[in-house]
KEDOBA-434022 format. One record per atom (N, C-alpha, C): residue number from 1; x, y, z negated; atom name. Coordinates in nm, 2 decimals, always signed. Last residue first. Example, Ala and Ser with C-alpha at 12.3 -4.5 7.8 and 13.67 -1.06 7.14 Angstrom:
BEGIN
resi;c1;c2;c3;name
2;+1.28;-0.22;-0.71;N $
2;+1.37;-0.11;-0.71;CA $
2;+1.29;+0.00;-0.79;C $
1;+1.32;-0.57;-0.78;N $
1;+1.23;-0.45;-0.78;CA $
1;+1.32;-0.33;-0.78;C $
END
This chain:
BEGIN
resi;c1;c2;c3;name
94;-9.53;+4.45;+17.35;N $
94;-9.67;+4.51;+17.16;CA $
94;-9.70;+4.60;+17.23;C $
93;-9.42;+4.42;+17.55;N $
93;-9.49;+4.31;+17.50;CA $
93;-9.59;+4.30;+17.37;C $
92;-9.20;+4.61;+17.50;N $
92;-9.27;+4.62;+17.67;CA $
92;-9.41;+4.52;+17.61;C $
91;-9.04;+4.56;+17.33;N $
91;-9.13;+4.64;+17.30;CA $
91;-9.26;+4.62;+17.43;C $
90;-8.89;+4.30;+17.40;N $
90;-9.02;+4.36;+17.35;CA $
90;-9.09;+4.41;+17.28;C $
89;-8.77;+4.46;+17.55;N $
89;-8.88;+4.34;+17.67;CA $
89;-8.97;+4.30;+17.50;C $
88;-8.56;+4.59;+17.44;N $
88;-8.66;+4.65;+17.54;CA $
88;-8.73;+4.57;+17.58;C $
87;-8.42;+4.40;+17.33;N $
87;-8.51;+4.48;+17.17;CA $
87;-8.60;+4.56;+17.32;C $
86;-8.36;+4.26;+17.51;N $
86;-8.46;+4.17;+17.42;CA $
86;-8.54;+4.29;+17.35;C $
85;-8.18;+4.43;+17.58;N $
85;-8.33;+4.39;+17.64;CA $
85;-8.37;+4.32;+17.60;C $
84;-8.00;+4.46;+17.42;N $
84;-8.14;+4.58;+17.48;CA $
84;-8.18;+4.57;+17.53;C $
83;-7.86;+4.22;+17.36;N $
83;-7.95;+4.28;+17.27;CA $
83;-8.03;+4.37;+17.32;C $
82;-7.73;+4.25;+17.57;N $
82;-7.86;+4.08;+17.63;CA $
82;-7.96;+4.17;+17.53;C $
81;-7.60;+4.47;+17.59;N $
81;-7.66;+4.41;+17.72;CA $
81;-7.80;+4.33;+17.71;C $
80;-7.45;+4.34;+17.40;N $
80;-7.45;+4.48;+17.41;CA $
80;-7.61;+4.49;+17.48;C $
79;-7.31;+4.11;+17.51;N $
79;-7.39;+4.07;+17.41;CA $
79;-7.51;+4.19;+17.37;C $
78;-7.18;+4.23;+17.71;N $
78;-7.23;+4.14;+17.74;CA $
78;-7.36;+4.15;+17.65;C $
77;-6.97;+4.42;+17.56;N $
77;-7.10;+4.41;+17.61;CA $
77;-7.21;+4.38;+17.68;C $
76;-6.86;+4.11;+17.50;N $
76;-6.93;+4.20;+17.39;CA $
76;-7.00;+4.36;+17.44;C $
75;-6.76;+4.03;+17.70;N $
75;-6.84;+3.96;+17.66;CA $
75;-6.93;+4.08;+17.55;C $
74;-6.55;+4.24;+17.76;N $
74;-6.71;+4.22;+17.86;CA $
74;-6.77;+4.15;+17.80;C $
73;-6.36;+4.21;+17.60;N $
73;-6.49;+4.39;+17.64;CA $
73;-6.59;+4.36;+17.72;C $
72;-6.26;+3.96;+17.65;N $
72;-6.40;+3.97;+17.54;CA $
72;-6.47;+4.14;+17.53;C $
71;-6.13;+3.99;+17.90;N $
71;-6.31;+3.91;+17.89;CA $
71;-6.38;+3.99;+17.75;C $
70;-5.99;+4.17;+17.87;N $
70;-6.08;+4.24;+17.96;CA $
70;-6.18;+4.10;+17.90;C $
69;-5.85;+3.99;+17.64;N $
69;-5.85;+4.13;+17.59;CA $
69;-5.96;+4.21;+17.68;C $
68;-5.75;+3.77;+17.82;N $
68;-5.89;+3.82;+17.76;CA $
68;-5.90;+3.85;+17.63;C $
67;-5.57;+3.96;+18.00;N $
67;-5.64;+3.92;+18.09;CA $
67;-5.77;+3.90;+17.96;C $
66;-5.34;+4.04;+17.84;N $
66;-5.47;+4.13;+17.87;CA $
66;-5.58;+4.08;+17.93;C $
65;-5.27;+3.82;+17.86;N $
65;-5.36;+3.83;+17.67;CA $
65;-5.42;+3.98;+17.79;C $
64;-5.19;+3.69;+18.10;N $
64;-5.31;+3.64;+18.03;CA $
64;-5.29;+3.68;+17.91;C $
63;-5.03;+3.87;+18.11;N $
63;-5.18;+3.90;+18.19;CA $
63;-5.22;+3.80;+18.11;C $
62;-4.80;+3.73;+17.88;N $
62;-4.90;+3.88;+17.94;CA $
62;-5.01;+3.95;+17.99;C $
61;-4.71;+3.58;+18.04;N $
61;-4.80;+3.61;+17.87;CA $
61;-4.87;+3.70;+17.85;C $
60;-4.64;+3.65;+18.25;N $
60;-4.74;+3.62;+18.28;CA $
60;-4.83;+3.57;+18.10;C $
59;-4.45;+3.82;+18.13;N $
59;-4.56;+3.79;+18.22;CA $
59;-4.65;+3.75;+18.23;C $
58;-4.31;+3.56;+18.04;N $
58;-4.27;+3.67;+17.99;CA $
58;-4.43;+3.76;+18.04;C $
57;-4.22;+3.38;+18.25;N $
57;-4.30;+3.28;+18.13;CA $
57;-4.32;+3.47;+18.04;C $
56;-4.06;+3.58;+18.40;N $
56;-4.15;+3.56;+18.41;CA $
56;-4.26;+3.52;+18.32;C $
55;-3.82;+3.62;+18.17;N $
55;-3.94;+3.71;+18.26;CA $
55;-4.02;+3.71;+18.25;C $
54;-3.76;+3.30;+18.16;N $
54;-3.86;+3.36;+18.03;CA $
54;-3.86;+3.56;+18.15;C $
53;-3.60;+3.28;+18.43;N $
53;-3.74;+3.19;+18.37;CA $
53;-3.81;+3.23;+18.27;C $
52;-3.40;+3.50;+18.36;N $
52;-3.55;+3.51;+18.44;CA $
52;-3.68;+3.42;+18.47;C $
51;-3.28;+3.35;+18.25;N $
51;-3.38;+3.50;+18.18;CA $
51;-3.45;+3.53;+18.28;C $
50;-3.23;+3.10;+18.31;N $
50;-3.31;+3.11;+18.20;CA $
50;-3.35;+3.22;+18.17;C $
49;-3.00;+3.23;+18.52;N $
49;-3.16;+3.14;+18.55;CA $
49;-3.25;+3.12;+18.53;C $
48;-2.81;+3.30;+18.43;N $
48;-2.92;+3.37;+18.50;CA $
48;-3.07;+3.29;+18.57;C $
47;-2.78;+3.12;+18.27;N $
47;-2.81;+3.15;+18.14;CA $
47;-2.84;+3.27;+18.24;C $
46;-2.63;+2.92;+18.46;N $
46;-2.77;+2.87;+18.39;CA $
46;-2.86;+3.00;+18.26;C $
45;-2.42;+3.04;+18.56;N $
45;-2.52;+3.07;+18.65;CA $
45;-2.64;+3.02;+18.52;C $
44;-2.30;+3.09;+18.31;N $
44;-2.32;+3.25;+18.40;CA $
44;-2.43;+3.14;+18.46;C $
43;-2.17;+2.84;+18.28;N $
43;-2.24;+2.87;+18.19;CA $
43;-2.36;+2.96;+18.25;C $
42;-2.01;+2.81;+18.57;N $
42;-2.13;+2.73;+18.56;CA $
42;-2.27;+2.79;+18.42;C $
41;-1.78;+3.03;+18.46;N $
41;-1.94;+2.98;+18.56;CA $
41;-2.03;+2.98;+18.56;C $
40;-1.74;+2.88;+18.23;N $
40;-1.81;+2.93;+18.21;CA $
40;-1.92;+3.04;+18.30;C $
39;-1.64;+2.60;+18.34;N $
39;-1.76;+2.61;+18.23;CA $
39;-1.85;+2.71;+18.23;C $
38;-1.43;+2.72;+18.50;N $
38;-1.54;+2.66;+18.55;CA $
38;-1.67;+2.67;+18.50;C $
37;-1.24;+2.80;+18.25;N $
37;-1.35;+2.93;+18.33;CA $
37;-1.43;+2.83;+18.45;C $
36;-1.20;+2.56;+18.13;N $
36;-1.31;+2.66;+18.08;CA $
36;-1.36;+2.74;+18.18;C $
35;-1.06;+2.51;+18.39;N $
35;-1.11;+2.42;+18.33;CA $
35;-1.28;+2.48;+18.28;C $
34;-0.84;+2.67;+18.36;N $
34;-0.91;+2.69;+18.49;CA $
34;-1.02;+2.55;+18.47;C $
33;-0.76;+2.59;+18.11;N $
33;-0.84;+2.81;+18.12;CA $
33;-0.90;+2.80;+18.26;C $
32;-0.57;+2.38;+18.09;N $
32;-0.76;+2.40;+18.00;CA $
32;-0.84;+2.53;+18.04;C $
31;-0.39;+2.44;+18.22;N $
31;-0.52;+2.33;+18.33;CA $
31;-0.67;+2.33;+18.18;C $
30;-0.32;+2.61;+18.07;N $
30;-0.34;+2.62;+18.28;CA $
30;-0.42;+2.51;+18.28;C $
29;-0.23;+2.38;+17.90;N $
29;-0.24;+2.56;+17.88;CA $
29;-0.34;+2.60;+18.03;C $
28;-0.05;+2.15;+18.09;N $
28;-0.16;+2.14;+17.95;CA $
28;-0.27;+2.37;+17.92;C $
27;+0.17;+2.41;+18.07;N $
27;+0.09;+2.34;+18.18;CA $
27;-0.04;+2.23;+18.15;C $
26;+0.27;+2.48;+17.81;N $
26;+0.18;+2.58;+17.92;CA $
26;+0.17;+2.50;+18.06;C $
25;+0.37;+2.25;+17.75;N $
25;+0.28;+2.27;+17.68;CA $
25;+0.15;+2.39;+17.72;C $
24;+0.56;+2.22;+17.96;N $
24;+0.43;+2.17;+17.98;CA $
24;+0.32;+2.22;+17.86;C $
23;+0.68;+2.43;+17.80;N $
23;+0.67;+2.44;+17.90;CA $
23;+0.52;+2.30;+17.96;C $
22;+0.72;+2.35;+17.53;N $
22;+0.63;+2.47;+17.58;CA $
22;+0.59;+2.50;+17.73;C $
21;+0.73;+2.00;+17.53;N $
21;+0.78;+2.17;+17.49;CA $
21;+0.71;+2.26;+17.52;C $
20;+0.65;+1.72;+17.39;N $
20;+0.63;+1.84;+17.48;CA $
20;+0.68;+1.98;+17.43;C $
19;+0.92;+1.56;+17.27;N $
19;+0.82;+1.59;+17.21;CA $
19;+0.79;+1.69;+17.34;C $
18;+1.21;+1.49;+17.29;N $
18;+1.13;+1.39;+17.26;CA $
18;+0.96;+1.39;+17.24;C $
17;+1.20;+1.82;+17.31;N $
17;+1.32;+1.74;+17.26;CA $
17;+1.27;+1.57;+17.16;C $
16;+1.14;+2.06;+17.55;N $
16;+1.08;+1.96;+17.42;CA $
16;+1.21;+1.85;+17.36;C $
15;+1.16;+2.26;+17.72;N $
15;+1.19;+2.16;+17.71;CA $
15;+1.17;+2.04;+17.69;C $
14;+1.23;+2.51;+17.44;N $
14;+1.11;+2.52;+17.56;CA $
14;+1.10;+2.38;+17.64;C $
13;+1.32;+2.40;+17.30;N $
13;+1.18;+2.41;+17.27;CA $
13;+1.18;+2.46;+17.32;C $
12;+1.57;+2.33;+17.37;N $
12;+1.44;+2.16;+17.28;CA $
12;+1.34;+2.21;+17.25;C $
11;+1.68;+2.55;+17.35;N $
11;+1.62;+2.48;+17.48;CA $
11;+1.58;+2.36;+17.41;C $
10;+1.73;+2.69;+17.15;N $
10;+1.59;+2.74;+17.24;CA $
10;+1.59;+2.63;+17.30;C $
9;+1.88;+2.50;+17.05;N $
9;+1.79;+2.49;+16.96;CA $
9;+1.66;+2.55;+17.03;C $
8;+2.14;+2.58;+17.27;N $
8;+2.05;+2.44;+17.25;CA $
8;+1.93;+2.40;+17.17;C $
7;+2.10;+2.85;+17.13;N $
7;+2.13;+2.79;+17.33;CA $
7;+2.07;+2.64;+17.34;C $
6;+2.23;+2.79;+16.92;N $
6;+2.15;+2.86;+16.95;CA $
6;+2.06;+2.87;+17.11;C $
5;+2.52;+2.66;+16.97;N $
5;+2.39;+2.60;+16.86;CA $
5;+2.21;+2.63;+16.93;C $
4;+2.62;+2.88;+17.12;N $
4;+2.59;+2.74;+17.17;CA $
4;+2.49;+2.62;+17.11;C $
3;+2.65;+3.04;+16.85;N $
3;+2.58;+3.04;+16.97;CA $
3;+2.55;+2.91;+17.19;C $
2;+2.62;+2.93;+16.56;N $
2;+2.69;+3.04;+16.73;CA $
2;+2.61;+2.98;+16.77;C $
1;+2.57;+3.10;+16.26;N $
1;+2.46;+2.99;+16.37;CA $
1;+2.57;+3.05;+16.55;C $
END
């Protein structure tokens, strides 16, 4: 292959020959990359908000669980106190 044919072939590859060449494809790729960067930035913001929301939700659920456990302990104590009160009252009556 002569030098002129190789140069001609490379020019067709770079600039296109009735089709998009590398120059046009690179312009398209640049545009796509900038759009992807914007999308990633939006996703980053959304993910950050989601993580904060999940942390808050987990904290609220943990507090609810702790409150339920305390309420169960208080309910158990109340049943025990009522049982003792009934026993003491029945001894006092008899």
